[in-house]
C-alpha positions as CSV (number, residue, x, y, z in Angstrom):
1,M,-132.7,-23.1,88.2
2,N,-133.1,-24.4,84.6
3,Q,-135.2,-21.4,83.7
4,V,-132.6,-18.9,85.0
5,F,-129.9,-20.7,83.0
6,F,-132.0,-20.6,79.9
7,L,-132.7,-16.9,80.4
8,L,-129.0,-16.1,80.8
9,A,-128.1,-18.2,77.7
10,L,-130.8,-16.4,75.7
11,L,-129.6,-12.9,76.8
12,A,-126.0,-13.9,75.9
13,A,-127.0,-15.0,72.5
14,V,-129.0,-11.8,71.8
15,G,-126.2,-9.7,73.1
16,G,-123.7,-11.4,70.8
17,L,-126.0,-10.7,67.8
18,A,-126.2,-7.0,68.8
19,Q,-122.4,-6.8,68.8
20,A,-122.0,-8.3,65.4
21,A,-120.4,-6.2,62.7
22,P,-122.8,-4.0,60.8
23,V,-123.6,-5.1,57.3
24,A,-121.8,-3.0,54.6
25,A,-123.9,-0.9,52.3
26,S,-122.6,-2.8,49.3
27,S,-123.6,-6.2,50.7
28,A,-127.0,-4.9,51.7
29,A,-127.6,-3.8,48.1
30,T,-126.9,-7.3,47.0
31,Y,-130.1,-8.3,48.7
32,R,-132.1,-5.5,47.1
33,I,-133.7,-5.1,43.7
34,L,-133.4,-1.9,41.6
35,L,-136.7,-0.8,40.1
36,I,-136.6,1.9,37.4
37,D,-139.8,3.7,36.4
38,P,-140.9,3.8,32.7
39,S,-139.7,6.9,30.9
40,S,-140.4,8.6,27.5
41,M,-138.8,11.0,25.1
42,P,-140.1,12.6,21.9
43,V,-139.0,11.2,18.5
44,A,-140.1,12.5,15.0
45,A,-143.9,12.6,15.1
46,G,-144.0,10.1,18.0
47,K,-142.7,8.9,21.3
48,A,-140.1,6.4,22.5
49,T,-140.8,4.7,25.9
50,L,-138.2,2.9,27.8
51,I,-139.5,0.1,30.2
52,I,-137.0,-1.6,32.4
53,G,-137.8,-4.7,34.4
54,A,-136.6,-5.4,38.0
55,L,-132.8,-5.4,38.1
56,Q,-130.9,-7.8,40.4
57,R,-127.3,-7.2,41.5
58,A,-124.6,-9.9,41.3
59,N,-120.8,-9.3,41.2
60,G,-121.3,-5.5,40.9
61,V,-123.7,-5.7,37.9
62,F,-127.4,-5.1,37.9
63,T,-129.1,-7.2,35.2
64,G,-132.6,-7.5,33.9
65,D,-134.8,-7.1,30.8
66,Y,-135.7,-3.9,29.0
67,Q,-138.1,-2.8,26.2
68,I,-138.2,0.2,24.0
69,K,-141.5,1.0,22.4
70,I,-141.6,3.5,19.6
71,F,-145.1,4.9,18.8
72,P,-146.3,4.9,16.0
73,Y,-143.2,3.2,14.5
74,F,-143.8,-0.3,16.1
75,L,-141.4,-1.9,13.7
76,K,-138.6,-0.1,15.6
77,N,-139.6,-1.6,18.9
78,E,-136.9,-3.6,20.6
79,K,-136.3,-5.7,23.7
80,G,-133.3,-7.3,25.3
81,R,-131.1,-7.5,28.4
82,L,-129.4,-4.7,30.4
83,A,-126.2,-5.1,32.4
84,I,-125.5,-2.0,34.4
85,I,-122.2,-1.9,36.2
86,V,-122.5,-0.3,39.7
87,S,-119.3,-0.7,41.7
88,D,-119.4,-1.0,45.5
89,K,-117.9,2.6,45.6
90,S,-120.6,4.0,43.4
91,L,-123.3,2.2,45.4
92,A,-121.8,3.6,48.6
93,D,-121.8,7.1,47.1
94,V,-125.4,6.9,46.1
95,S,-126.3,5.6,49.6
96,Q,-124.5,8.7,51.0
97,G,-126.5,11.0,48.8
98,K,-123.7,11.6,46.2
99,V,-124.2,11.7,42.5
100,A,-122.6,8.6,40.7
101,A,-121.8,8.0,37.1
102,I,-122.5,4.4,35.9
103,T,-122.1,2.5,32.6
104,G,-123.3,-0.7,31.1
105,T,-124.6,-2.4,28.0
106,A,-127.9,-3.1,26.4
107,T,-128.1,-6.2,24.2
108,T,-131.1,-6.7,21.9
109,S,-132.8,-10.1,21.8
110,G,-133.1,-12.3,18.8
111,T,-130.7,-13.2,16.0
112,G,-128.0,-10.7,15.3
113,G,-128.5,-9.1,18.7
114,K,-126.9,-5.7,18.9
115,C,-124.9,-4.6,21.9
116,R,-124.8,-0.9,22.7
117,T,-123.0,1.0,25.4
118,I,-125.2,2.9,27.9
119,A,-124.2,5.6,30.4
120,A,-126.2,7.0,33.3
121,T,-125.9,9.4,36.2
122,A,-127.7,8.5,39.4
123,T,-128.8,11.4,41.5
124,P,-130.2,10.2,44.9
125,T,-133.0,11.9,46.7
126,D,-132.5,9.6,49.8
127,T,-130.9,6.2,50.4
128,H,-133.7,4.3,48.7
129,R,-134.7,6.4,45.6
130,G,-133.6,9.0,43.2
131,K,-133.5,10.1,39.5
132,L,-131.5,8.6,36.6
133,K,-130.3,10.3,33.5
134,L,-129.7,7.4,31.1
135,W,-128.5,7.8,27.5
136,F,-127.3,5.7,24.5
137,T,-127.0,6.0,20.8
138,A,-129.5,4.2,18.5
139,G,-128.4,4.5,14.9
140,D,-127.3,8.1,14.6
141,R,-129.6,9.5,17.3
142,K,-128.7,10.1,21.0
143,M,-131.6,8.7,23.1
144,T,-131.9,10.2,26.6
145,F,-134.3,9.1,29.3
146,E,-134.8,10.5,32.8
147,P,-136.7,7.9,34.9
148,A,-136.9,7.7,38.7
149,Y,-135.5,4.7,40.5
150,H,-135.9,3.0,43.9
151,F,-134.6,0.0,45.7
152,V,-136.8,-2.6,47.3
153,A,-136.0,-5.7,49.3
154,K,-136.1,-9.0,47.3
155,E,-138.9,-10.3,49.6
156,T,-141.0,-7.2,48.8
157,A,-140.5,-7.5,45.1
158,S,-141.4,-11.2,45.0
159,V,-144.5,-11.0,47.1
160,P,-147.6,-10.7,44.8
161,A,-149.9,-7.7,45.4
162,P,-153.1,-8.6,47.3
163,P,-156.2,-8.9,45.2
164,A,-158.3,-5.8,44.7
165,T,-161.3,-7.3,46.4
166,T,-161.2,-9.8,49.1
167,K,-164.2,-11.9,50.3
168,L,-163.9,-13.2,53.8
169,A,-165.6,-16.4,54.7
170,A,-167.6,-16.6,57.9
171,I,-166.2,-19.0,60.5
172,N,-168.7,-20.8,62.7
173,L,-167.3,-21.8,66.1
């Protein structure tokens, strides 16, 4: 009798979970990390490479670190913090395969950190990935990068990759 009661209680609990309201796209994105691939563009007799670290979303803003490496002009390299504003509507548009315009700021590290406005267009290829066209002005030059992006779960991003080679120990029973 106790087993039947336990089984009925378990089925009722599972049924209640199945009828719960679905998670909105915007709240699901709160638990995901945005990864943007490195991207390069030509500069006079060299190349500028934009490297963006993992971006986490809070209150409608994806934040994280960035670097710009200018080869061979290493003295022009910079690093700092990105803050990309992605509204719930823009995030829902991207999740539905629609192009979305986004804006934000890049603030350089160090004393006298400069803050510059950045703009981007996200063109999704599916609900988890797509292409960005990102541009800003540095000095008197418009810098344009076109990296790919994708979303990953926070758990996936925080789990370290397995080692390249693994040695298994023999277990004697």
